[in-house]
C-alpha angles and dihedrals in degrees: 000000000000114000128177113246111217132195104194102312095335120105112221111216122230115251131200092216142005139186118254126176089337098311131100111238112200122204092225092055094244121132100210095113092044093052090048088047093051092048089052089049088052091052090048092053087045091055089050090053096038093114093057101037096047096042106123089203092060116086116249091236093058092046090053092050090050091046093050090046101044114014106035095051089058090059097042097046106130094004092123090074094048122109090210124197125214089256091056092048090049094051091051092049092052092050091052092047090051090054095043092051090048090052090053095046094243134123133199088261088067087068094222114155120245093240090057092051091050 
C-alpha cells in the first residue's frame, strides 16, 4: 500500500535508500550500497593520510599501525550489524589489498603474494 507522505503541503518522495548516521539504509534490506560507501570512505581516509602512508622514510611497521588505527576503522564502521555475503567480504578485501600494495609501493605486476604484503 503506497501512501503519500506529506509535510505541511509538500509531498515527500519515496526513496530506495538514504543515509543515516554514516550508513546507507536500503529499503530492500540489502547492504550493497553501504559496502560500496564504506569502501569509498576508506579511500577518502587513505587520501587524507597519503603523505604518511606512502612516505618511503617511514618504517612499514609504523605505516601498518597507522593504517589499522585510522584507515581500516573508517571502512569497518557499522560492519558488525551487517549480514554480509561473500561478495561483500571479497569487495572489502580487494579494496584493502589495493591500499596495502600502494602503501608498500608494489603493484600486482610485482607478483608478490597478498600474505607477504599483509
